[in-house]
PDB file of N, CA, C, O and CB in Angstrom:
ATOM      1  N   MET A   1       3.793  31.570-123.850  1.00  0.00           N
ATOM      2  CA  MET A   1       5.189  31.277-123.977  1.00  0.00           C
ATOM      3  C   MET A   1       5.954  32.606-124.276  1.00  0.00           C
ATOM      4  O   MET A   1       5.492  33.460-125.033  1.00  0.00           O
ATOM      5  CB  MET A   1       5.418  30.206-125.100  1.00  0.00           C
ATOM      6  N   LEU A   2       7.110  32.723-123.657  1.00  0.00           N
ATOM      7  CA  LEU A   2       7.917  33.918-123.809  1.00  0.00           C
ATOM      8  C   LEU A   2       8.245  34.245-125.215  1.00  0.00           C
ATOM      9  O   LEU A   2       8.117  35.395-125.634  1.00  0.00           O
ATOM     10  CB  LEU A   2       9.148  33.787-123.060  1.00  0.00           C
ATOM     11  N   SER A   3       8.678  33.240-125.979  1.00  0.00           N
ATOM     12  CA  SER A   3       9.093  33.534-127.398  1.00  0.00           C
ATOM     13  C   SER A   3       7.985  34.123-128.195  1.00  0.00           C
ATOM     14  O   SER A   3       8.223  35.028-128.995  1.00  0.00           O
ATOM     15  CB  SER A   3       9.578  32.273-128.107  1.00  0.00           C
ATOM     16  N   LYS A   4       6.772  33.650-128.015  1.00  0.00           N
ATOM     17  CA  LYS A   4       5.602  34.159-128.789  1.00  0.00           C
ATOM     18  C   LYS A   4       5.320  35.591-128.366  1.00  0.00           C
ATOM     19  O   LYS A   4       5.150  36.472-129.209  1.00  0.00           O
ATOM     20  CB  LYS A   4       4.316  33.257-128.564  1.00  0.00           C
ATOM     21  N   ARG A   5       5.272  35.824-127.057  1.00  0.00           N
ATOM     22  CA  ARG A   5       4.987  37.197-126.534  1.00  0.00           C
ATOM     23  C   ARG A   5       6.000  38.154-126.930  1.00  0.00           C
ATOM     24  O   ARG A   5       5.682  39.294-127.270  1.00  0.00           O
ATOM     25  CB  ARG A   5       4.886  37.215-125.053  1.00  0.00           C
ATOM     26  N   HIS A   6       7.276  37.733-126.906  1.00  0.00           N
ATOM     27  CA  HIS A   6       8.400  38.569-127.266  1.00  0.00           C
ATOM     28  C   HIS A   6       8.257  39.030-128.717  1.00  0.00           C
ATOM     29  O   HIS A   6       8.455  40.208-129.015  1.00  0.00           O
ATOM     30  CB  HIS A   6       9.727  37.816-127.057  1.00  0.00           C
ATOM     31  N   LYS A   7       7.930  38.149-129.580  1.00  0.00           N
ATOM     32  CA  LYS A   7       7.783  38.457-131.006  1.00  0.00           C
ATOM     33  C   LYS A   7       6.576  39.371-131.216  1.00  0.00           C
ATOM     34  O   LYS A   7       6.654  40.309-132.010  1.00  0.00           O
ATOM     35  CB  LYS A   7       7.631  37.152-131.840  1.00  0.00           C
ATOM     36  N   GLU A   8       5.482  39.125-130.537  1.00  0.00           N
ATOM     37  CA  GLU A   8       4.283  39.940-130.660  1.00  0.00           C
ATOM     38  C   GLU A   8       4.631  41.406-130.262  1.00  0.00           C
ATOM     39  O   GLU A   8       4.300  42.339-130.993  1.00  0.00           O
ATOM     40  CB  GLU A   8       3.121  39.357-129.755  1.00  0.00           C
ATOM     41  N   LEU A   9       5.282  41.589-129.133  1.00  0.00           N
ATOM     42  CA  LEU A   9       5.638  42.902-128.698  1.00  0.00           C
ATOM     43  C   LEU A   9       6.545  43.620-129.668  1.00  0.00           C
ATOM     44  O   LEU A   9       6.377  44.808-129.945  1.00  0.00           O
ATOM     45  CB  LEU A   9       6.274  42.828-127.382  1.00  0.00           C
ATOM     46  N   ARG A  10       7.523  42.870-130.184  1.00  0.00           N
ATOM     47  CA  ARG A  10       8.463  43.483-131.115  1.00  0.00           C
ATOM     48  C   ARG A  10       7.751  43.950-132.415  1.00  0.00           C
ATOM     49  O   ARG A  10       7.993  45.041-132.931  1.00  0.00           O
ATOM     50  CB  ARG A  10       9.592  42.481-131.450  1.00  0.00           C
ATOM     51  N   LYS A  11       6.866  43.061-132.907  1.00  0.00           N
ATOM     52  CA  LYS A  11       6.169  43.392-134.172  1.00  0.00           C
ATOM     53  C   LYS A  11       5.157  44.505-133.981  1.00  0.00           C
ATOM     54  O   LYS A  11       4.930  45.282-134.909  1.00  0.00           O
ATOM     55  CB  LYS A  11       5.464  42.154-134.736  1.00  0.00           C
ATOM     56  N   GLU A  12       4.525  44.612-132.785  1.00  0.00           N
ATOM     57  CA  GLU A  12       3.610  45.677-132.486  1.00  0.00           C
ATOM     58  C   GLU A  12       4.301  47.061-132.611  1.00  0.00           C
ATOM     59  O   GLU A  12       3.673  48.062-132.954  1.00  0.00           O
ATOM     60  CB  GLU A  12       3.035  45.481-131.081  1.00  0.00           C
ATOM     61  N   ARG A  13       5.579  47.068-132.326  1.00  0.00           N
ATOM     62  CA  ARG A  13       6.347  48.306-132.369  1.00  0.00           C
ATOM     63  C   ARG A  13       7.043  48.501-133.710  1.00  0.00           C
ATOM     64  O   ARG A  13       7.752  49.490-133.898  1.00  0.00           O
ATOM     65  CB  ARG A  13       7.369  48.322-131.253  1.00  0.00           C
ATOM     66  N   ASN A  14       6.851  47.564-134.652  1.00  0.00           N
ATOM     67  CA  ASN A  14       7.516  47.596-135.948  1.00  0.00           C
ATOM     68  C   ASN A  14       9.055  47.664-135.844  1.00  0.00           C
ATOM     69  O   ASN A  14       9.725  48.368-136.600  1.00  0.00           O
ATOM     70  CB  ASN A  14       7.008  48.780-136.738  1.00  0.00           C
ATOM     71  N   TRP A  15       9.577  46.898-134.874  1.00  0.00           N
ATOM     72  CA  TRP A  15      11.008  46.793-134.660  1.00  0.00           C
ATOM     73  C   TRP A  15      11.538  45.517-135.309  1.00  0.00           C
ATOM     74  O   TRP A  15      10.862  44.488-135.323  1.00  0.00           O
ATOM     75  CB  TRP A  15      11.336  46.816-133.158  1.00  0.00           C
ATOM     76  N   THR A  16      12.747  45.598-135.841  1.00  0.00           N
ATOM     77  CA  THR A  16      13.445  44.417-136.240  1.00  0.00           C
ATOM     78  C   THR A  16      14.128  43.797-135.022  1.00  0.00           C
ATOM     79  O   THR A  16      14.226  44.421-133.966  1.00  0.00           O
ATOM     80  CB  THR A  16      14.454  44.737-137.342  1.00  0.00           C
ATOM     81  N   GLN A  17      14.590  42.577-135.183  1.00  0.00           N
ATOM     82  CA  GLN A  17      15.296  41.954-134.071  1.00  0.00           C
ATOM     83  C   GLN A  17      16.555  42.794-133.720  1.00  0.00           C
ATOM     84  O   GLN A  17      16.929  42.905-132.553  1.00  0.00           O
ATOM     85  CB  GLN A  17      15.688  40.474-134.431  1.00  0.00           C
ATOM     86  N   GLN A  18      17.182  43.369-134.737  1.00  0.00           N
ATOM     87  CA  GLN A  18      18.331  44.215-134.457  1.00  0.00           C
ATOM     88  C   GLN A  18      17.939  45.491-133.714  1.00  0.00           C
ATOM     89  O   GLN A  18      18.671  45.926-132.825  1.00  0.00           O
ATOM     90  CB  GLN A  18      19.038  44.566-135.747  1.00  0.00           C
ATOM     91  N   ASP A  19      16.797  46.102-134.059  1.00  0.00           N
ATOM     92  CA  ASP A  19      16.315  47.233-133.330  1.00  0.00           C
ATOM     93  C   ASP A  19      16.140  46.894-131.850  1.00  0.00           C
ATOM     94  O   ASP A  19      16.593  47.642-130.983  1.00  0.00           O
ATOM     95  CB  ASP A  19      15.015  47.717-133.927  1.00  0.00           C
ATOM     96  N   LEU A  20      15.495  45.786-131.564  1.00  0.00           N
ATOM     97  CA  LEU A  20      15.276  45.393-130.185  1.00  0.00           C
ATOM     98  C   LEU A  20      16.562  45.117-129.506  1.00  0.00           C
ATOM     99  O   LEU A  20      16.730  45.545-128.364  1.00  0.00           O
ATOM    100  CB  LEU A  20      14.389  44.199-130.098  1.00  0.00           C
ATOM    101  N   ALA A  21      17.495  44.432-130.113  1.00  0.00           N
ATOM    102  CA  ALA A  21      18.793  44.158-129.495  1.00  0.00           C
ATOM    103  C   ALA A  21      19.509  45.470-129.097  1.00  0.00           C
ATOM    104  O   ALA A  21      20.079  45.574-128.011  1.00  0.00           O
ATOM    105  CB  ALA A  21      19.679  43.337-130.466  1.00  0.00           C
ATOM    106  N   HIS A  22      19.465  46.430-129.972  1.00  0.00           N
ATOM    107  CA  HIS A  22      20.093  47.738-129.657  1.00  0.00           C
ATOM    108  C   HIS A  22      19.383  48.449-128.499  1.00  0.00           C
ATOM    109  O   HIS A  22      20.030  48.921-127.564  1.00  0.00           O
ATOM    110  CB  HIS A  22      20.082  48.650-130.905  1.00  0.00           C
ATOM    111  N   LYS A  23      18.029  48.522-128.571  1.00  0.00           N
ATOM    112  CA  LYS A  23      17.289  49.196-127.528  1.00  0.00           C
ATOM    113  C   LYS A  23      17.441  48.535-126.163  1.00  0.00           C
ATOM    114  O   LYS A  23      17.443  49.224-125.143  1.00  0.00           O
ATOM    115  CB  LYS A  23      15.849  49.256-127.898  1.00  0.00           C
ATOM    116  N   ALA A  24      17.568  47.213-126.131  1.00  0.00           N
ATOM    117  CA  ALA A  24      17.651  46.447-124.876  1.00  0.00           C
ATOM    118  C   ALA A  24      19.062  46.306-124.407  1.00  0.00           C
ATOM    119  O   ALA A  24      19.285  45.939-123.253  1.00  0.00           O
ATOM    120  CB  ALA A  24      17.042  45.079-125.040  1.00  0.00           C
ATOM    121  N   GLY A  25      20.043  46.585-125.257  1.00  0.00           N
ATOM    122  CA  GLY A  25      21.455  46.439-124.883  1.00  0.00           C
ATOM    123  C   GLY A  25      21.808  44.929-124.835  1.00  0.00           C
ATOM    124  O   GLY A  25      22.610  44.487-124.012  1.00  0.00           O
ATOM    125  N   LEU A  26      21.190  44.177-125.731  1.00  0.00           N
ATOM    126  CA  LEU A  26      21.460  42.732-125.829  1.00  0.00           C
ATOM    127  C   LEU A  26      22.108  42.455-127.199  1.00  0.00           C
ATOM    128  O   LEU A  26      22.074  43.282-128.110  1.00  0.00           O
ATOM    129  CB  LEU A  26      20.127  41.883-125.645  1.00  0.00           C
ATOM    130  N   SER A  27      22.678  41.293-127.295  1.00  0.00           N
ATOM    131  CA  SER A  27      23.241  40.929-128.592  1.00  0.00           C
ATOM    132  C   SER A  27      22.070  40.502-129.520  1.00  0.00           C
ATOM    133  O   SER A  27      21.004  40.092-129.058  1.00  0.00           O
ATOM    134  CB  SER A  27      24.322  39.764-128.438  1.00  0.00           C
ATOM    135  N   PHE A  28      22.306  40.611-130.786  1.00  0.00           N
ATOM    136  CA  PHE A  28      21.337  40.142-131.771  1.00  0.00           C
ATOM    137  C   PHE A  28      21.071  38.643-131.564  1.00  0.00           C
ATOM    138  O   PHE A  28      19.928  38.192-131.631  1.00  0.00           O
ATOM    139  CB  PHE A  28      21.847  40.417-133.216  1.00  0.00           C
ATOM    140  N   ASN A  29      22.125  37.893-131.316  1.00  0.00           N
ATOM    141  CA  ASN A  29      22.009  36.487-131.063  1.00  0.00           C
ATOM    142  C   ASN A  29      21.104  36.160-129.894  1.00  0.00           C
ATOM    143  O   ASN A  29      20.305  35.228-129.983  1.00  0.00           O
ATOM    144  CB  ASN A  29      23.341  35.919-130.832  1.00  0.00           C
ATOM    145  N   ALA A  30      21.206  36.903-128.796  1.00  0.00           N
ATOM    146  CA  ALA A  30      20.371  36.690-127.645  1.00  0.00           C
ATOM    147  C   ALA A  30      18.870  36.930-128.009  1.00  0.00           C
ATOM    148  O   ALA A  30      17.997  36.154-127.620  1.00  0.00           O
ATOM    149  CB  ALA A  30      20.824  37.623-126.492  1.00  0.00           C
ATOM    150  N   VAL A  31      18.613  37.985-128.738  1.00  0.00           N
ATOM    151  CA  VAL A  31      17.254  38.300-129.112  1.00  0.00           C
ATOM    152  C   VAL A  31      16.640  37.219-130.011  1.00  0.00           C
ATOM    153  O   VAL A  31      15.490  36.823-129.822  1.00  0.00           O
ATOM    154  CB  VAL A  31      17.216  39.641-129.807  1.00  0.00           C
ATOM    155  N   THR A  32      17.430  36.742-130.999  1.00  0.00           N
ATOM    156  CA  THR A  32      16.931  35.701-131.872  1.00  0.00           C
ATOM    157  C   THR A  32      16.697  34.428-131.180  1.00  0.00           C
ATOM    158  O   THR A  32      15.725  33.727-131.464  1.00  0.00           O
ATOM    159  CB  THR A  32      17.842  35.479-132.970  1.00  0.00           C
ATOM    160  N   LYS A  33      17.597  34.088-130.237  1.00  0.00           N
ATOM    161  CA  LYS A  33      17.422  32.819-129.499  1.00  0.00           C
ATOM    162  C   LYS A  33      16.164  32.830-128.612  1.00  0.00           C
ATOM    163  O   LYS A  33      15.461  31.825-128.507  1.00  0.00           O
ATOM    164  CB  LYS A  33      18.665  32.542-128.628  1.00  0.00           C
ATOM    165  N   ILE A  34      15.901  33.951-127.994  1.00  0.00           N
ATOM    166  CA  ILE A  34      14.656  34.058-127.191  1.00  0.00           C
ATOM    167  C   ILE A  34      13.427  33.951-128.104  1.00  0.00           C
ATOM    168  O   ILE A  34      12.466  33.248-127.790  1.00  0.00           O
ATOM    169  CB  ILE A  34      14.620  35.415-126.397  1.00  0.00           C
ATOM    170  N   GLU A  35      13.475  34.627-129.185  1.00  0.00           N
ATOM    171  CA  GLU A  35      12.288  34.620-130.072  1.00  0.00           C
ATOM    172  C   GLU A  35      12.099  33.259-130.744  1.00  0.00           C
ATOM    173  O   GLU A  35      10.969  32.879-131.052  1.00  0.00           O
ATOM    174  CB  GLU A  35      12.417  35.719-131.153  1.00  0.00           C
ATOM    175  N   GLN A  36      13.159  32.539-130.969  1.00  0.00           N
ATOM    176  CA  GLN A  36      12.989  31.176-131.545  1.00  0.00           C
ATOM    177  C   GLN A  36      12.710  30.108-130.525  1.00  0.00           C
ATOM    178  O   GLN A  36      12.456  28.954-130.871  1.00  0.00           O
ATOM    179  CB  GLN A  36      14.212  30.786-132.309  1.00  0.00           C
ATOM    180  N   GLY A  37      12.757  30.493-129.252  1.00  0.00           N
ATOM    181  CA  GLY A  37      12.496  29.502-128.152  1.00  0.00           C
ATOM    182  C   GLY A  37      13.748  28.666-127.817  1.00  0.00           C
ATOM    183  O   GLY A  37      13.661  27.698-127.062  1.00  0.00           O
ATOM    184  N   ALA A  38      14.917  29.045-128.384  1.00  0.00           N
ATOM    185  CA  ALA A  38      16.124  28.294-128.050  1.00  0.00           C
ATOM    186  C   ALA A  38      16.683  28.646-126.713  1.00  0.00           C
ATOM    187  O   ALA A  38      17.377  27.844-126.087  1.00  0.00           O
ATOM    188  CB  ALA A  38      17.161  28.508-129.075  1.00  0.00           C
ATOM    189  N   ALA A  39      16.380  29.879-126.253  1.00  0.00           N
ATOM    190  CA  ALA A  39      16.849  30.288-124.897  1.00  0.00           C
ATOM    191  C   ALA A  39      15.651  30.072-123.988  1.00  0.00           C
ATOM    192  O   ALA A  39      14.869  30.997-123.767  1.00  0.00           O
ATOM    193  CB  ALA A  39      17.377  31.832-124.846  1.00  0.00           C
ATOM    194  N   ARG A  40      15.498  28.875-123.463  1.00  0.00           N
ATOM    195  CA  ARG A  40      14.326  28.546-122.679  1.00  0.00           C
ATOM    196  C   ARG A  40      14.273  29.197-121.338  1.00  0.00           C
ATOM    197  O   ARG A  40      13.185  29.386-120.793  1.00  0.00           O
ATOM    198  CB  ARG A  40      14.244  27.116-122.503  1.00  0.00           C
ATOM    199  N   HIS A  41      15.404  29.548-120.781  1.00  0.00           N
ATOM    200  CA  HIS A  41      15.441  30.155-119.435  1.00  0.00           C
ATOM    201  C   HIS A  41      16.397  31.339-119.393  1.00  0.00           C
ATOM    202  O   HIS A  41      17.464  31.265-118.783  1.00  0.00           O
ATOM    203  CB  HIS A  41      15.860  29.110-118.380  1.00  0.00           C
ATOM    204  N   PRO A  42      16.004  32.444-120.052  1.00  0.00           N
ATOM    205  CA  PRO A  42      16.838  33.616-120.014  1.00  0.00           C
ATOM    206  C   PRO A  42      16.992  34.135-118.600  1.00  0.00           C
ATOM    207  O   PRO A  42      16.108  33.928-117.768  1.00  0.00           O
ATOM    208  CB  PRO A  42      16.275  34.683-120.903  1.00  0.00           C
ATOM    209  N   THR A  43      18.090  34.803-118.313  1.00  0.00           N
ATOM    210  CA  THR A  43      18.347  35.327-116.993  1.00  0.00           C
ATOM    211  C   THR A  43      17.401  36.480-116.681  1.00  0.00           C
ATOM    212  O   THR A  43      16.837  37.112-117.574  1.00  0.00           O
ATOM    213  CB  THR A  43      19.795  35.775-116.874  1.00  0.00           C
ATOM    214  N   LEU A  44      17.246  36.735-115.370  1.00  0.00           N
ATOM    215  CA  LEU A  44      16.449  37.856-114.943  1.00  0.00           C
ATOM    216  C   LEU A  44      16.991  39.180-115.541  1.00  0.00           C
ATOM    217  O   LEU A  44      16.227  40.056-115.945  1.00  0.00           O
ATOM    218  CB  LEU A  44      16.423  37.920-113.408  1.00  0.00           C
ATOM    219  N   LYS A  45      18.285  39.283-115.579  1.00  0.00           N
ATOM    220  CA  LYS A  45      18.915  40.505-116.155  1.00  0.00           C
ATOM    221  C   LYS A  45      18.455  40.707-117.599  1.00  0.00           C
ATOM    222  O   LYS A  45      18.103  41.820-117.990  1.00  0.00           O
ATOM    223  CB  LYS A  45      20.482  40.404-116.103  1.00  0.00           C
ATOM    224  N   THR A  46      18.458  39.664-118.365  1.00  0.00           N
ATOM    225  CA  THR A  46      18.044  39.733-119.757  1.00  0.00           C
ATOM    226  C   THR A  46      16.569  40.126-119.836  1.00  0.00           C
ATOM    227  O   THR A  46      16.205  41.004-120.618  1.00  0.00           O
ATOM    228  CB  THR A  46      18.290  38.383-120.469  1.00  0.00           C
ATOM    229  N   LEU A  47      15.726  39.491-119.040  1.00  0.00           N
ATOM    230  CA  LEU A  47      14.296  39.803-119.025  1.00  0.00           C
ATOM    231  C   LEU A  47      14.060  41.258-118.647  1.00  0.00           C
ATOM    232  O   LEU A  47      13.204  41.922-119.232  1.00  0.00           O
ATOM    233  CB  LEU A  47      13.554  38.879-118.051  1.00  0.00           C
ATOM    234  N   LEU A  48      14.796  41.746-117.696  1.00  0.00           N
ATOM    235  CA  LEU A  48      14.633  43.170-117.272  1.00  0.00           C
ATOM    236  C   LEU A  48      15.095  44.116-118.388  1.00  0.00           C
ATOM    237  O   LEU A  48      14.494  45.176-118.566  1.00  0.00           O
ATOM    238  CB  LEU A  48      15.449  43.459-115.955  1.00  0.00           C
ATOM    239  N   LYS A  49      16.132  43.769-119.134  1.00  0.00           N
ATOM    240  CA  LYS A  49      16.563  44.597-120.250  1.00  0.00           C
ATOM    241  C   LYS A  49      15.429  44.637-121.309  1.00  0.00           C
ATOM    242  O   LYS A  49      15.158  45.681-121.902  1.00  0.00           O
ATOM    243  CB  LYS A  49      17.907  44.043-120.868  1.00  0.00           C
ATOM    244  N   LEU A  50      14.804  43.522-121.520  1.00  0.00           N
ATOM    245  CA  LEU A  50      13.695  43.463-122.532  1.00  0.00           C
ATOM    246  C   LEU A  50      12.523  44.292-122.052  1.00  0.00           C
ATOM    247  O   LEU A  50      11.942  45.026-122.851  1.00  0.00           O
ATOM    248  CB  LEU A  50      13.226  41.979-122.791  1.00  0.00           C
ATOM    249  N   THR A  51      12.138  44.209-120.753  1.00  0.00           N
ATOM    250  CA  THR A  51      11.027  44.991-120.245  1.00  0.00           C
ATOM    251  C   THR A  51      11.325  46.471-120.332  1.00  0.00           C
ATOM    252  O   THR A  51      10.444  47.279-120.625  1.00  0.00           O
ATOM    253  CB  THR A  51      10.711  44.602-118.816  1.00  0.00           C
ATOM    254  N   GLY A  52      12.561  46.816-120.077  1.00  0.00           N
ATOM    255  CA  GLY A  52      12.973  48.235-120.199  1.00  0.00           C
ATOM    256  C   GLY A  52      12.825  48.758-121.621  1.00  0.00           C
ATOM    257  O   GLY A  52      12.333  49.863-121.849  1.00  0.00           O
ATOM    258  N   ALA A  53      13.257  47.948-122.557  1.00  0.00           N
ATOM    259  CA  ALA A  53      13.156  48.316-123.988  1.00  0.00           C
ATOM    260  C   ALA A  53      11.678  48.458-124.419  1.00  0.00           C
ATOM    261  O   ALA A  53      11.296  49.395-125.121  1.00  0.00           O
ATOM    262  CB  ALA A  53      13.870  47.241-124.877  1.00  0.00           C
ATOM    263  N   PHE A  54      10.890  47.507-123.974  1.00  0.00           N
ATOM    264  CA  PHE A  54       9.450  47.528-124.368  1.00  0.00           C
ATOM    265  C   PHE A  54       8.639  48.504-123.543  1.00  0.00           C
ATOM    266  O   PHE A  54       7.545  48.890-123.957  1.00  0.00           O
ATOM    267  CB  PHE A  54       8.836  46.133-124.228  1.00  0.00           C
ATOM    268  N   GLY A  55       9.152  48.927-122.360  1.00  0.00           N
ATOM    269  CA  GLY A  55       8.406  49.837-121.519  1.00  0.00           C
ATOM    270  C   GLY A  55       7.220  49.161-120.836  1.00  0.00           C
ATOM    271  O   GLY A  55       6.169  49.771-120.637  1.00  0.00           O
ATOM    272  N   ILE A  56       7.408  47.896-120.485  1.00  0.00           N
ATOM    273  CA  ILE A  56       6.341  47.134-119.827  1.00  0.00           C
ATOM    274  C   ILE A  56       6.827  46.453-118.578  1.00  0.00           C
ATOM    275  O   ILE A  56       8.021  46.501-118.282  1.00  0.00           O
ATOM    276  CB  ILE A  56       5.766  46.107-120.769  1.00  0.00           C
ATOM    277  N   GLY A  57       5.956  45.827-117.841  1.00  0.00           N
ATOM    278  CA  GLY A  57       6.363  45.108-116.651  1.00  0.00           C
ATOM    279  C   GLY A  57       6.698  43.645-117.034  1.00  0.00           C
ATOM    280  O   GLY A  57       6.370  43.133-118.105  1.00  0.00           O
ATOM    281  N   LEU A  58       7.375  43.037-116.061  1.00  0.00           N
ATOM    282  CA  LEU A  58       7.837  41.623-116.268  1.00  0.00           C
ATOM    283  C   LEU A  58       6.658  40.694-116.470  1.00  0.00           C
ATOM    284  O   LEU A  58       6.729  39.767-117.278  1.00  0.00           O
ATOM    285  CB  LEU A  58       8.683  41.127-115.053  1.00  0.00           C
ATOM    286  N   ASP A  59       5.564  40.931-115.739  1.00  0.00           N
ATOM    287  CA  ASP A  59       4.416  40.063-115.894  1.00  0.00           C
ATOM    288  C   ASP A  59       3.804  40.130-117.289  1.00  0.00           C
ATOM    289  O   ASP A  59       3.311  39.124-117.799  1.00  0.00           O
ATOM    290  CB  ASP A  59       3.383  40.412-114.874  1.00  0.00           C
ATOM    291  N   GLU A  60       3.833  41.291-117.900  1.00  0.00           N
ATOM    292  CA  GLU A  60       3.355  41.453-119.282  1.00  0.00           C
ATOM    293  C   GLU A  60       4.283  40.748-120.288  1.00  0.00           C
ATOM    294  O   GLU A  60       3.821  40.149-121.259  1.00  0.00           O
ATOM    295  CB  GLU A  60       3.245  42.955-119.631  1.00  0.00           C
ATOM    296  N   LEU A  61       5.559  40.829-120.043  1.00  0.00           N
ATOM    297  CA  LEU A  61       6.491  40.181-120.921  1.00  0.00           C
ATOM    298  C   LEU A  61       6.339  38.650-120.927  1.00  0.00           C
ATOM    299  O   LEU A  61       6.337  38.003-121.974  1.00  0.00           O
ATOM    300  CB  LEU A  61       7.883  40.560-120.528  1.00  0.00           C
ATOM    301  N   VAL A  62       6.219  38.125-119.755  1.00  0.00           N
ATOM    302  CA  VAL A  62       6.145  36.645-119.728  1.00  0.00           C
ATOM    303  C   VAL A  62       4.700  36.117-119.911  1.00  0.00           C
ATOM    304  O   VAL A  62       4.459  34.910-119.893  1.00  0.00           O
ATOM    305  CB  VAL A  62       6.717  36.121-118.392  1.00  0.00           C
ATOM    306  N   GLY A  63       3.790  37.023-120.079  1.00  0.00           N
ATOM    307  CA  GLY A  63       2.430  36.581-120.372  1.00  0.00           C
ATOM    308  C   GLY A  63       1.718  35.980-119.171  1.00  0.00           C
ATOM    309  O   GLY A  63       1.062  34.945-119.277  1.00  0.00           O
ATOM    310  N   LYS A  64       1.854  36.635-118.038  1.00  0.00           N
ATOM    311  CA  LYS A  64       1.278  36.136-116.778  1.00  0.00           C
ATOM    312  C   LYS A  64      -0.222  35.745-116.937  1.00  0.00           C
ATOM    313  O   LYS A  64      -0.684  34.776-116.336  1.00  0.00           O
ATOM    314  CB  LYS A  64       1.428  37.217-115.672  1.00  0.00           C
ATOM    315  N   ASP A  65      -0.918  36.475-117.709  1.00  0.00           N
ATOM    316  CA  ASP A  65      -2.387  36.175-117.924  1.00  0.00           C
ATOM    317  C   ASP A  65      -2.591  34.856-118.659  1.00  0.00           C
ATOM    318  O   ASP A  65      -3.663  34.257-118.583  1.00  0.00           O
ATOM    319  CB  ASP A  65      -3.075  37.321-118.743  1.00  0.00           C
ATOM    320  N   ASP A  66      -1.539  34.394-119.386  1.00  0.00           N
ATOM    321  CA  ASP A  66      -1.652  33.161-120.126  1.00  0.00           C
ATOM    322  C   ASP A  66      -1.417  31.896-119.333  1.00  0.00           C
ATOM    323  O   ASP A  66      -1.631  30.779-119.804  1.00  0.00           O
ATOM    324  CB  ASP A  66      -0.728  33.193-121.228  1.00  0.00           C
ATOM    325  N   ILE A  67      -0.967  32.117-118.104  1.00  0.00           N
ATOM    326  CA  ILE A  67      -0.618  30.954-117.231  1.00  0.00           C
ATOM    327  C   ILE A  67      -1.845  30.378-116.573  1.00  0.00           C
ATOM    328  O   ILE A  67      -1.744  29.412-115.817  1.00  0.00           O
ATOM    329  CB  ILE A  67       0.396  31.363-116.142  1.00  0.00           C
TER     330      ILE A  67
END
């Protein structure tokens, strides 16, 4: 699930939710909603901002190997 993977990636980097929001160019609210699972279908634009911040591919963000 995206919310679990999102949180794992953030914690691996020792980033706060605010750190990630700043690095990805997203609002703090958007980051927390994704991490809490409240944003069940984030836009592709949002996902690409997250992959850019994490320096990973989209498949790694969404946990393609977990499907």
